[in-house]
C-alpha positions as CSV (number, residue, x, y, z in Angstrom):
1,M,187.4,-50.0,-31.7
2,L,185.4,-48.7,-34.7
3,A,184.0,-51.3,-37.1
4,I,185.3,-49.3,-40.0
5,I,188.9,-49.7,-38.7
6,M,188.3,-53.4,-38.6
7,T,187.8,-53.4,-42.3
8,I,191.4,-52.6,-43.0
9,G,193.3,-55.7,-44.0
10,D,196.8,-54.5,-43.0
11,E,197.1,-55.3,-39.3
12,S,199.8,-52.7,-38.6
13,A,197.7,-50.0,-40.2
14,R,194.7,-51.2,-38.3
15,A,196.7,-50.9,-35.0
16,L,198.0,-47.5,-35.9
17,L,194.5,-46.1,-36.8
18,T,193.0,-47.7,-33.6
19,R,195.7,-46.0,-31.5
20,L,195.2,-42.6,-33.3
21,Y,191.4,-42.9,-32.8
22,E,191.8,-43.6,-29.1
23,Q,194.2,-40.7,-28.6
24,N,192.6,-38.1,-30.8
25,F,188.8,-38.6,-30.9
26,S,188.2,-36.6,-27.8
27,A,190.0,-33.5,-29.3
28,M,188.2,-34.0,-32.6
29,Y,184.8,-34.1,-30.9
30,K,185.5,-31.1,-28.6
31,L,186.5,-28.9,-31.5
32,A,183.4,-30.0,-33.6
33,L,181.2,-29.3,-30.5
34,K,182.7,-25.9,-30.2
35,L,181.9,-25.1,-33.8
36,T,178.4,-26.7,-34.0
37,G,177.2,-26.2,-30.4
38,D,175.4,-29.5,-30.8
39,H,176.5,-32.9,-29.3
40,Q,175.0,-35.0,-32.1
41,L,176.4,-32.8,-34.9
42,A,179.8,-32.8,-33.2
43,E,179.8,-36.6,-33.0
44,D,178.7,-36.8,-36.6
45,A,181.5,-34.5,-37.7
46,A,184.2,-36.3,-35.7
47,M,183.0,-39.7,-37.1
48,A,182.9,-38.3,-40.7
49,A,186.5,-37.3,-40.2
50,I,187.5,-40.7,-38.9
51,V,185.7,-42.4,-41.9
52,K,187.5,-40.1,-44.3
53,L,190.8,-40.8,-42.6
54,V,190.2,-44.6,-42.7
55,E,189.2,-44.5,-46.4
56,G,192.3,-42.5,-47.4
57,Y,194.8,-43.6,-44.7
58,E,197.3,-44.7,-47.3
59,G,197.6,-41.2,-48.6
60,F,198.3,-39.6,-45.2
61,N,201.6,-39.6,-43.2
62,L,200.3,-40.8,-39.9
63,T,203.7,-41.9,-38.4
64,D,204.3,-38.5,-36.6
65,P,201.8,-38.5,-33.7
66,R,201.6,-34.6,-33.6
67,G,201.1,-34.4,-37.3
68,A,198.5,-37.1,-37.3
69,R,196.7,-35.3,-34.4
70,S,196.8,-32.0,-36.2
71,L,195.4,-33.6,-39.4
72,M,192.6,-35.4,-37.6
73,V,191.5,-32.3,-35.7
74,R,191.6,-30.3,-39.0
75,M,189.5,-33.0,-40.7
76,S,187.0,-32.9,-37.8
77,M,186.8,-29.1,-38.1
78,S,186.3,-29.3,-41.8
79,A,183.6,-31.9,-41.4
80,A,181.8,-29.8,-38.8
81,I,181.8,-26.8,-41.1
82,D,180.6,-28.9,-44.0
83,I,177.7,-30.2,-41.8
84,M,176.8,-26.7,-40.7
85,R,176.9,-25.4,-44.3
86,K,174.7,-28.2,-45.5
87,R,172.2,-27.6,-42.7
88,Q,172.0,-23.9,-43.5
89,R,171.6,-24.5,-47.2
90,E,168.7,-26.9,-46.6
91,S,166.5,-24.4,-44.9
92,L,166.6,-20.8,-46.1
93,I,165.3,-18.3,-43.7
94,T,162.6,-15.9,-44.9
95,D,161.9,-14.1,-41.7
96,I,163.4,-10.6,-42.1
97,D,162.1,-9.1,-38.8
98,V,165.5,-9.8,-37.1
99,L,167.2,-7.7,-39.8
100,G,165.4,-4.7,-38.5
101,V,163.5,-4.0,-41.7
102,E,160.1,-2.5,-41.0
103,L,157.5,-3.6,-43.5
104,L,154.8,-1.3,-44.9
105,P,151.7,-1.1,-42.6
106,D,149.3,-4.0,-43.0
107,P,145.8,-2.9,-41.8
108,S,144.0,-6.2,-42.3
109,P,145.2,-9.3,-44.1
110,G,143.2,-10.0,-47.1
111,A,143.8,-11.6,-50.5
112,E,146.0,-8.7,-51.6
113,E,148.0,-8.7,-48.4
114,L,148.5,-12.5,-48.6
115,A,149.8,-12.1,-52.2
116,M,152.1,-9.4,-51.0
117,A,153.4,-11.6,-48.2
118,S,154.0,-14.4,-50.7
119,E,155.9,-11.9,-53.0
120,L,157.9,-10.7,-50.0
121,T,158.9,-14.2,-49.1
122,K,160.0,-14.8,-52.7
123,K,161.9,-11.6,-52.7
124,V,163.7,-12.4,-49.4
125,T,164.6,-15.8,-50.7
126,E,165.9,-14.3,-54.0
127,I,168.0,-11.7,-52.1
128,A,169.5,-14.3,-49.8
129,A,170.3,-16.6,-52.7
130,S,172.1,-13.7,-54.5
131,L,174.4,-13.0,-51.5
132,P,178.0,-14.1,-51.9
133,L,178.6,-17.4,-50.1
134,H,180.5,-15.9,-47.1
135,L,177.6,-13.4,-46.5
136,Y,175.0,-16.1,-47.1
137,L,176.5,-18.4,-44.5
138,D,176.8,-15.5,-42.0
139,Y,173.2,-14.6,-42.7
140,I,172.2,-18.2,-42.0
141,Y,174.4,-18.5,-38.9
142,Y,172.8,-15.3,-37.5
143,M,169.2,-15.7,-38.6
144,K,168.6,-19.4,-38.4
145,D,171.0,-20.6,-35.7
146,G,170.9,-17.4,-33.7
147,L,174.7,-17.5,-33.4
148,S,176.5,-14.4,-31.9
149,A,179.1,-12.5,-33.9
150,T,181.7,-14.0,-31.7
151,K,180.6,-17.6,-32.5
152,I,180.3,-16.8,-36.2
153,A,183.8,-15.3,-36.1
154,E,185.2,-18.5,-34.6
155,I,183.6,-20.5,-37.5
156,D,184.7,-18.0,-40.2
157,G,188.2,-17.5,-38.7
158,I,187.8,-13.7,-38.6
159,T,187.2,-11.1,-35.9
160,P,183.8,-10.4,-34.3
161,D,184.0,-6.8,-35.6
162,A,184.4,-8.2,-39.1
163,V,181.3,-10.3,-38.6
164,R,179.4,-7.3,-37.4
165,K,180.4,-5.4,-40.5
166,R,179.2,-8.3,-42.6
167,L,175.9,-8.3,-40.8
168,V,175.5,-4.6,-41.4
169,R,176.3,-5.1,-45.0
170,I,173.7,-7.9,-45.3
171,R,171.1,-5.7,-43.6
172,N,171.9,-2.9,-46.0
173,I,171.6,-5.2,-49.0
174,F,168.2,-6.4,-47.8
175,K,167.0,-2.9,-47.2
176,E,168.1,-1.7,-50.6
177,K,166.6,-4.6,-52.5
178,L,163.4,-4.5,-50.5
179,R,163.1,-0.7,-51.0
180,E,163.7,-1.2,-54.8
181,G,160.9,-3.8,-54.8
182,G,158.5,-1.5,-53.0
183,F,158.3,-3.7,-49.9
184,I,159.6,-1.0,-47.5
185,N,159.3,2.8,-47.4
186,G,162.1,4.8,-49.1
187,N,163.0,6.7,-45.9
188,E,163.9,3.6,-43.8
Protein backbone atom coordinates (compact mmCIF):
# COMPACT_ATOMS: atom_id res chain seq x y z
CA MET A 1 0.00 0.00 0.00
CA LEU A 2 1.21 3.49 -0.79
CA ALA A 3 2.30 5.68 2.09
CA ILE A 4 0.18 8.55 0.80
CA ILE A 5 -2.95 6.42 1.11
CA MET A 6 -2.05 5.75 4.73
CA THR A 7 -2.31 9.48 5.44
CA ILE A 8 -6.08 9.36 4.93
CA GLY A 9 -7.86 9.37 8.29
CA ASP A 10 -11.11 7.78 7.09
CA GLU A 11 -10.57 4.02 7.21
CA SER A 12 -13.26 3.19 4.62
CA ALA A 13 -11.83 5.75 2.18
CA ARG A 14 -8.35 4.36 2.81
CA ALA A 15 -9.60 0.83 2.05
CA LEU A 16 -11.39 1.99 -1.10
CA LEU A 17 -8.35 3.84 -2.44
CA THR A 18 -6.08 0.92 -1.62
CA ARG A 19 -8.37 -1.45 -3.56
CA LEU A 20 -8.61 0.96 -6.50
CA TYR A 21 -4.84 1.38 -6.53
CA GLU A 22 -4.27 -2.38 -6.55
CA GLN A 23 -6.85 -2.92 -9.30
CA ASN A 24 -5.94 -0.04 -11.60
CA PHE A 25 -2.30 0.91 -11.21
CA SER A 26 -1.18 -1.54 -13.87
CA ALA A 27 -3.57 -0.07 -16.48
CA MET A 28 -2.52 3.44 -15.50
CA TYR A 29 1.16 2.57 -15.85
CA LYS A 30 0.69 0.79 -19.19
CA LEU A 31 -1.10 3.74 -20.76
CA ALA A 32 1.51 6.17 -19.47
CA LEU A 33 4.25 3.89 -20.82
CA LYS A 34 2.56 3.82 -24.22
CA LEU A 35 2.49 7.62 -24.27
CA THR A 36 5.95 8.32 -22.90
CA GLY A 37 7.88 5.30 -24.12
CA ASP A 38 9.91 5.46 -20.91
CA HIS A 39 9.43 3.25 -17.84
CA GLN A 40 10.50 5.86 -15.30
CA LEU A 41 8.33 8.59 -16.83
CA ALA A 42 5.39 6.18 -16.99
CA GLU A 43 5.77 5.34 -13.32
CA ASP A 44 6.09 9.03 -12.46
CA ALA A 45 2.90 9.79 -14.39
CA ALA A 46 0.92 6.97 -12.79
CA MET A 47 2.12 7.96 -9.33
CA ALA A 48 1.32 11.63 -9.96
CA ALA A 49 -2.21 10.57 -10.89
CA ILE A 50 -2.51 8.51 -7.70
CA VAL A 51 -1.29 11.44 -5.60
CA LYS A 52 -3.80 13.75 -7.29
CA LEU A 53 -6.55 11.21 -6.71
CA VAL A 54 -5.67 10.81 -3.03
CA GLU A 55 -5.44 14.57 -2.51
CA GLY A 56 -8.89 15.14 -4.02
CA TYR A 57 -10.62 11.82 -3.39
CA GLU A 58 -13.53 13.48 -1.61
CA GLY A 59 -14.46 15.32 -4.81
CA PHE A 60 -14.54 12.19 -6.97
CA ASN A 61 -17.25 9.55 -7.22
CA LEU A 62 -15.22 6.40 -6.68
CA THR A 63 -18.04 4.02 -5.78
CA ASP A 64 -18.54 2.74 -9.35
CA PRO A 65 -15.48 0.56 -10.13
CA ARG A 66 -15.67 1.15 -13.92
CA GLY A 67 -16.07 4.89 -13.49
CA ALA A 68 -13.21 4.99 -11.01
CA ARG A 69 -10.99 2.98 -13.36
CA SER A 70 -11.82 5.30 -16.24
CA LEU A 71 -11.07 8.35 -14.10
CA MET A 72 -7.77 6.92 -12.88
CA VAL A 73 -6.60 5.95 -16.36
CA ARG A 74 -7.54 9.41 -17.72
CA MET A 75 -5.68 11.04 -14.84
CA SER A 76 -2.62 8.94 -15.64
CA MET A 77 -2.86 9.89 -19.32
CA SER A 78 -3.13 13.56 -18.40
CA ALA A 79 -0.15 13.31 -16.05
CA ALA A 80 1.92 11.57 -18.77
CA ILE A 81 1.10 14.30 -21.28
CA ASP A 82 1.93 16.99 -18.72
CA ILE A 83 5.28 15.35 -18.00
CA MET A 84 6.07 15.11 -21.72
CA ARG A 85 5.11 18.76 -22.31
CA LYS A 86 7.22 19.90 -19.38
CA ARG A 87 10.22 17.98 -20.68
CA GLN A 88 9.83 19.45 -24.16
CA ARG A 89 9.53 23.00 -22.89
CA GLU A 90 12.66 22.62 -20.80
CA SER A 91 14.91 21.93 -23.74
CA LEU A 92 14.20 23.74 -26.98
CA ILE A 93 15.77 22.11 -30.01
CA THR A 94 17.88 24.34 -32.19
CA ASP A 95 19.10 21.76 -34.68
CA ILE A 96 17.25 22.40 -37.90
CA ASP A 97 18.99 19.82 -40.10
CA VAL A 98 16.17 17.31 -39.60
CA LEU A 99 13.72 19.86 -40.99
CA GLY A 100 15.48 19.51 -44.33
CA VAL A 101 16.56 23.13 -44.48
CA GLU A 102 19.86 23.52 -46.30
CA LEU A 103 21.98 26.31 -44.87
CA LEU A 104 24.04 28.69 -46.99
CA PRO A 105 27.49 27.27 -47.77
CA ASP A 106 30.08 27.68 -45.04
CA PRO A 107 33.60 27.59 -46.54
CA SER A 108 35.57 27.89 -43.29
CA PRO A 109 34.28 28.73 -39.86
CA GLY A 110 35.71 32.02 -38.67
CA ALA A 111 34.47 34.81 -36.45
CA GLU A 112 31.80 35.85 -38.95
CA GLU A 113 30.58 32.30 -39.39
CA LEU A 114 30.43 31.73 -35.66
CA ALA A 115 28.42 34.94 -35.27
CA MET A 116 26.10 33.75 -38.06
CA ALA A 117 25.66 30.38 -36.33
CA SER A 118 24.80 32.19 -33.11
CA GLU A 119 22.28 34.35 -34.96
CA LEU A 120 20.85 31.24 -36.62
CA THR A 121 20.44 29.54 -33.26
CA LYS A 122 18.64 32.60 -31.92
CA LYS A 123 16.41 32.72 -35.00
CA VAL A 124 15.50 29.03 -34.76
CA THR A 125 14.69 29.48 -31.07
CA GLU A 126 12.58 32.52 -31.90
CA ILE A 127 10.70 30.70 -34.66
CA ALA A 128 10.02 27.67 -32.46
CA ALA A 129 8.80 29.88 -29.62
CA SER A 130 6.41 31.66 -31.99
CA LEU A 131 4.71 28.44 -33.11
CA PRO A 132 1.20 27.77 -31.80
CA LEU A 133 1.33 25.35 -28.85
CA HIS A 134 0.05 22.32 -30.81
CA LEU A 135 2.69 22.84 -33.52
CA TYR A 136 5.42 23.56 -30.96
CA LEU A 137 4.68 20.31 -29.13
CA ASP A 138 4.67 18.31 -32.37
CA TYR A 139 7.98 19.98 -33.32
CA ILE A 140 9.48 18.92 -29.99
CA TYR A 141 8.05 15.39 -30.17
CA TYR A 142 9.51 14.98 -33.65
CA MET A 143 12.81 16.83 -33.27
CA LYS A 144 13.83 16.11 -29.69
CA ASP A 145 12.22 12.80 -28.94
CA GLY A 146 12.38 11.42 -32.48
CA LEU A 147 8.80 10.22 -32.26
CA SER A 148 7.10 8.98 -35.40
CA ALA A 149 3.96 10.57 -36.83
CA THR A 150 2.02 7.55 -35.56
CA LYS A 151 3.27 7.99 -31.98
CA ILE A 152 2.64 11.76 -32.08
CA ALA A 153 -0.86 11.06 -33.40
CA GLU A 154 -1.54 8.81 -30.39
CA ILE A 155 -0.44 11.57 -28.03
CA ASP A 156 -2.36 14.33 -29.83
CA GLY A 157 -5.46 12.22 -30.46
CA ILE A 158 -5.39 12.86 -34.22
CA THR A 159 -4.52 10.82 -37.31
CA PRO A 160 -0.93 10.23 -38.46
CA ASP A 161 -1.78 12.05 -41.71
CA ALA A 162 -2.82 15.11 -39.71
CA VAL A 163 0.52 14.97 -37.86
CA ARG A 164 2.41 14.73 -41.17
CA LYS A 165 0.52 17.79 -42.42
CA ARG A 166 1.49 19.64 -39.24
CA LEU A 167 5.15 18.67 -39.71
CA VAL A 168 5.06 19.95 -43.31
CA ARG A 169 3.48 23.17 -42.03
CA ILE A 170 6.21 23.50 -39.39
CA ARG A 171 8.90 22.91 -42.02
CA ASN A 172 7.36 25.57 -44.29
CA ILE A 173 7.17 28.06 -41.42
CA PHE A 174 10.85 27.49 -40.64
CA LYS A 175 11.84 27.78 -44.33
CA GLU A 176 9.88 31.00 -44.79
CA LYS A 177 11.22 32.66 -41.64
CA LEU A 178 14.80 31.54 -42.29
CA ARG A 179 14.54 32.74 -45.90
CA GLU A 180 13.24 36.12 -44.68
CA GLY A 181 16.17 36.34 -42.29
CA GLY A 182 18.68 35.56 -45.05
CA PHE A 183 19.76 32.27 -43.49
CA ILE A 184 18.81 30.15 -46.51
CA ASN A 185 18.68 30.80 -50.25
CA GLY A 186 15.44 32.09 -51.76
CA ASN A 187 15.04 29.15 -54.17
CA GLU A 188 15.00 26.41 -51.52
